[in-house]
C-alpha positions as CSV (number, residue, x, y, z in Angstrom):
1,M,145.8,154.0,63.1
2,T,142.3,152.7,62.9
3,S,141.2,150.3,65.6
4,A,140.3,146.7,64.8
5,P,136.6,146.2,64.1
6,K,134.4,144.8,66.9
7,H,133.0,141.4,66.3
8,S,130.0,139.7,67.8
9,P,130.6,136.4,69.7
10,E,129.2,134.5,66.7
11,E,131.5,136.3,64.2
12,A,134.5,135.8,66.5
13,A,133.7,132.1,66.8
14,T,133.5,131.9,63.0
15,L,136.9,133.5,62.6
16,A,138.4,131.3,65.3
17,M,137.0,128.1,63.7
18,A,138.4,129.2,60.3
19,A,141.8,129.5,61.9
20,L,141.8,126.3,63.9
21,P,142.2,122.8,62.6
22,S,139.8,121.6,65.3
23,I,138.0,122.8,68.4
24,P,140.4,123.3,71.2
25,P,140.1,121.1,74.3
26,I,138.0,122.4,77.2
27,A,139.8,124.8,79.4
28,S,140.8,123.6,82.9
29,D,138.6,126.3,84.5
30,A,135.5,125.8,82.3
31,P,132.2,124.7,83.8
32,G,132.1,120.9,84.1
33,S,135.9,120.5,83.4
34,H,136.0,118.0,86.4
35,L,134.1,115.5,84.2
36,P,136.4,113.4,82.0
37,D,135.7,113.0,78.3
38,G,135.1,109.3,78.5
39,L,132.4,109.7,81.2
40,V,130.7,112.5,79.3
41,D,130.8,110.5,76.0
42,T,129.3,107.4,77.6
43,L,126.5,109.4,79.2
44,D,125.8,111.3,75.9
45,R,125.5,108.0,74.0
46,A,123.2,106.5,76.7
47,L,120.9,109.6,76.5
48,R,120.8,109.4,72.7
49,R,119.9,105.8,72.7
50,L,117.2,106.4,75.4
51,R,115.8,109.4,73.4
52,K,115.6,107.3,70.3
53,S,113.8,104.4,72.0
54,M,111.3,106.8,73.7
55,I,110.5,108.7,70.5
56,R,110.1,105.6,68.3
57,P,109.3,102.5,70.4
58,P,109.3,99.1,68.7
59,Q,106.6,98.9,66.0
60,G,105.5,102.4,66.9
61,L,102.2,100.9,68.1
62,V,100.8,100.3,71.6
63,P,97.8,98.0,72.4
64,V,94.9,100.1,73.8
65,P,92.0,98.0,75.3
66,A,89.6,101.0,75.2
67,L,89.9,100.9,71.4
68,G,90.2,97.2,71.0
69,R,93.2,97.6,68.8
70,Q,96.7,99.1,68.7
71,L,97.2,102.8,68.4
72,D,100.1,104.8,67.0
73,V,102.3,106.0,69.8
74,A,102.3,109.6,68.4
75,K,98.5,109.7,69.0
76,I,99.0,108.4,72.6
77,F,101.7,111.1,73.2
78,A,99.3,113.7,71.9
79,C,96.4,112.5,74.1
80,D,98.8,112.6,77.1
81,A,99.8,116.1,76.2
82,V,96.2,117.4,76.1
83,A,95.5,115.6,79.4
84,E,98.6,117.2,81.0
85,L,97.9,120.7,79.7
86,A,94.2,120.7,80.6
87,P,94.4,121.4,84.4
88,S,96.6,124.5,83.9
89,H,95.0,125.9,80.7
90,P,91.5,127.3,80.4
91,V,91.6,126.1,76.8
92,V,94.2,123.9,75.1
93,S,95.2,125.0,71.6
94,V,96.9,123.2,68.8
95,K,99.9,125.5,69.5
96,D,100.0,124.4,73.1
97,V,100.1,120.7,72.1
98,A,102.8,121.4,69.4
99,V,105.0,123.1,72.0
100,M,104.4,120.3,74.5
101,L,105.4,117.7,71.9
102,D,108.2,119.9,70.4
103,L,106.7,119.4,66.9
104,E,105.8,121.7,64.1
105,H,102.3,123.2,64.3
106,S,101.3,121.7,60.9
107,T,102.4,118.2,61.9
108,V,100.4,118.4,65.1
109,S,97.4,119.8,63.3
110,R,97.3,116.9,60.9
111,L,97.8,114.4,63.8
112,L,94.9,115.9,65.8
113,G,92.8,115.8,62.7
114,E,93.3,112.1,62.5
115,M,92.6,111.8,66.2
116,E,89.4,113.6,65.7
117,D,88.4,111.1,63.1
118,D,89.3,108.3,65.6
119,G,87.0,109.9,68.1
120,L,89.8,110.8,70.6
121,V,89.5,114.6,70.5
122,T,87.2,117.4,69.5
123,R,88.3,120.6,67.9
124,G,86.7,124.0,68.3
125,S,87.5,127.7,68.3
126,D,88.7,129.8,71.2
127,L,86.0,132.3,72.1
128,A,88.7,134.9,73.0
129,D,90.6,134.4,69.7
130,R,88.8,132.8,66.8
131,R,92.1,132.2,65.0
132,R,93.1,129.6,67.7
133,T,91.8,126.0,67.4
134,T,91.1,124.4,70.7
135,I,91.5,120.7,71.6
136,A,89.7,118.7,74.1
137,L,89.7,115.0,74.9
138,T,86.6,112.9,74.4
139,D,85.5,110.2,76.9
140,L,87.3,107.8,74.5
141,G,90.4,110.0,74.5
142,R,90.5,110.0,78.3
143,A,90.1,106.2,78.3
144,V,93.1,106.0,75.9
145,V,95.1,108.1,78.4
146,A,94.1,105.8,81.3
147,D,95.0,102.6,79.2
148,A,98.3,104.2,78.0
149,T,99.2,105.0,81.6
150,T,98.5,101.4,82.7
151,M,100.5,100.1,79.7
152,T,103.4,102.4,80.4
153,R,103.5,101.3,84.0
154,F,103.6,97.7,82.8
155,F,106.4,98.4,80.3
156,T,108.5,100.2,82.9
157,R,108.0,97.5,85.4
158,L,108.9,94.9,82.8
159,M,112.1,96.8,81.7
160,L,113.2,97.3,85.3
161,S,112.1,94.0,86.7
162,D,115.7,93.0,87.5
163,W,116.5,96.2,89.2
164,P,116.3,96.5,93.0
165,R,113.7,99.0,94.2
166,E,116.5,101.1,95.8
167,D,118.2,101.5,92.4
168,V,115.0,102.5,90.7
169,E,114.3,105.1,93.5
170,E,117.8,106.5,93.0
171,L,117.4,106.5,89.2
172,T,114.1,108.4,89.6
173,R,115.7,110.9,91.9
174,L,118.6,111.5,89.5
175,M,116.4,111.6,86.4
176,G,114.1,114.2,88.1
177,R,117.2,116.2,89.0
178,L,118.5,116.0,85.4
179,A,115.2,117.0,84.0
180,E,115.1,120.1,86.2
181,T,118.7,121.0,85.3
182,V,118.1,120.6,81.6
183,H,114.9,122.7,81.8
184,S,116.6,125.5,83.7
185,K,119.8,125.6,81.7
186,L,119.0,124.4,78.1
187,D,118.2,127.9,76.7
188,Q,121.4,129.3,78.0
189,L,123.8,126.6,76.7
190,P,124.3,127.7,73.1
191,A,125.4,131.3,74.2
192,Q,127.6,129.9,77.0
193,A,129.2,127.4,74.8
194,M,129.9,130.0,72.1
195,A,131.4,132.4,74.7
196,E,133.6,129.6,76.1
197,F,134.7,128.6,72.6
198,C,135.6,132.2,71.7
199,R,137.5,132.6,75.0
200,V,139.6,129.4,74.5
201,S,140.1,130.1,70.9
202,Q,141.4,133.6,71.4
203,D,143.7,132.4,74.2
204,A,145.1,129.5,72.1
205,V,145.4,131.1,68.7
206,T,147.4,134.3,67.9
207,E,148.6,135.9,64.7
208,P,152.3,135.9,63.9
209,T,152.6,139.4,65.3
210,G,151.4,138.1,68.6
211,T,148.1,139.9,68.6
212,S,144.9,138.0,69.3
213,L,142.4,137.2,66.6
214,P,139.8,140.0,66.3
C-alpha cells in the first residue's frame, strides 16, 4: 500500500478549508484563547478606525506656516520619514522612504518628485551605488517637519483634552507596548495562524473511515 502524500501546511489548510463549512472555533489551548471574541472584535474595530483616520485625516491637508499654505498629509509623512531615517542612515534612499511608509517604490518616487518641485527635498545619486536615488531634506523641508510636529502636538492635545493626564500616560505606555509586540510578532503571525488552523481542522474533521485529512 502506498503511503498518503505529504502536504505542506498551505496545502493542508486548503484541503481543510474545502472540507469545512467554516473556520473552526479557536482551540481552548491556542495562544490568546483567554481573550473572548467580543473583546477581540471590539479592539480590532477600534484599531481599524484608528488606522483609517491616521492614514487619511479630514481633508487630507494640514496647515504649514513655513509654507504659508496647507500641505498634503502624504508629503508631511514623507518629510517625517526622511527626518527619522537620517540620523541612522549615512544616506537616505527612495527605497528607505518607501519601506518606512509601507508604500510602493514607484508611488514614493512620484511623491518625492512633487516634493522636490515644492522645494522640500533634494534628490541625488548614492556614490556607492549609482542606481540608488538619495533623498535629503532642504531647510524648507526641515521647517515643514518642525511645523508638522507642532501641529501634531496641537491636534493630539485637542483630541485628548478631556482625558486625565494619568489616562494619557497609561494609553502611551500600552500603545508603546502594543507597537513593540506587533513589530516583534507580525512576520510570524501568518505561519502561526496557518499551523493552528491546520491543527484544529485535522482534529475536528475526519473522513468516514475515521482517518484524518491528509
